[in-house]
MARMIVEX-591369 format. One line per 3 residues: number of its first residue (from 0); their letters; for each residue x, y, z negated of C-alpha. Coordinates in steps of 0.25 Angstrom, whole numbers. Example, Ala and Ser with C-alpha at 12.3 -4.5 7.8 and 13.67 -1.06 7.14 Angstrom:
BEGIN
0> AS> 49:-18:-31; 55:-4:-29
% end
This chain:
BEGIN
0> XXX> 0:0:0; 11:9:-4; 18:7:10
3> XXX> 5:10:17; 4:23:10; 19:27:13
6> XXX> 16:23:28; 4:32:29; 12:43:23
9> XXX> 23:41:33; 13:41:45; 7:53:40
12> XXX> 20:60:39; 24:56:53; 11:61:59
15> XXX> 13:74:52; 26:75:59; 21:72:72
18> XXX> 10:82:70; 20:93:67; 28:89:79
21> XXX> 16:89:88; 13:103:83; 26:109:87
24> XXX> 25:104:101; 11:107:104; 9:120:110
27> XXX> -2:130:108; -12:134:119; -4:147:121
30> XXX> 9:140:122; 4:132:133; -2:143:140
33> XXX> 12:150:140; 17:139:148; 7:140:159
36> XXX> 8:149:171; -3:153:181; -2:158:195
39> XXX> -7:172:198; -19:167:206; -24:159:194
42> XXX> -22:171:185; -30:180:194; -41:170:194
45> XXX> -42:168:179; -41:183:176; -50:186:188
48> XXX> -41:198:192; -35:202:206; -21:200:210
51> XXX> -19:215:209; -24:215:194; -14:203:192
54> XXX> -3:211:198; -6:223:190; -6:215:177
57> XXX> 8:209:181; 14:222:185; 10:229:172
60> XXX> 16:218:164; 3:213:158; 4:200:164
63> XXX> 18:193:166; 20:184:178; 30:176:185
66> XXX> 32:176:200; 38:163:207; 39:162:223
69> XXX> 28:173:224; 18:166:214; 15:174:202
72> XXX> 13:166:188; 8:171:175; 8:164:161
75> XXX> -5:160:156; -2:165:143; 2:179:149
78> XXX> -12:180:155; -19:176:142; -10:186:135
81> XXX> -15:197:144; -29:193:142; -28:193:127
84> XXX> -20:207:127; -32:213:135; -43:206:127
87> XX> -54:216:122; -62:211:110
% end
């Protein structure tokens, strides 16, 4: 009986260690979004804005972007940040 109780304690301790390890490697939703890039066309559709408005946001520095081979990409987290900064309650 004593051995069974000790075994259960060891298992519990091991599980707690595993849970702590998983918590360290699990990313939050925001952290995952920071890794995502969207093409300009997708951002235009999602925000329902014109290409000119998109270019204005980029040129004013309100929406950071990256250009590769003529294609424009924006981090999803930057779009969310822009929306949150201009949110009116």
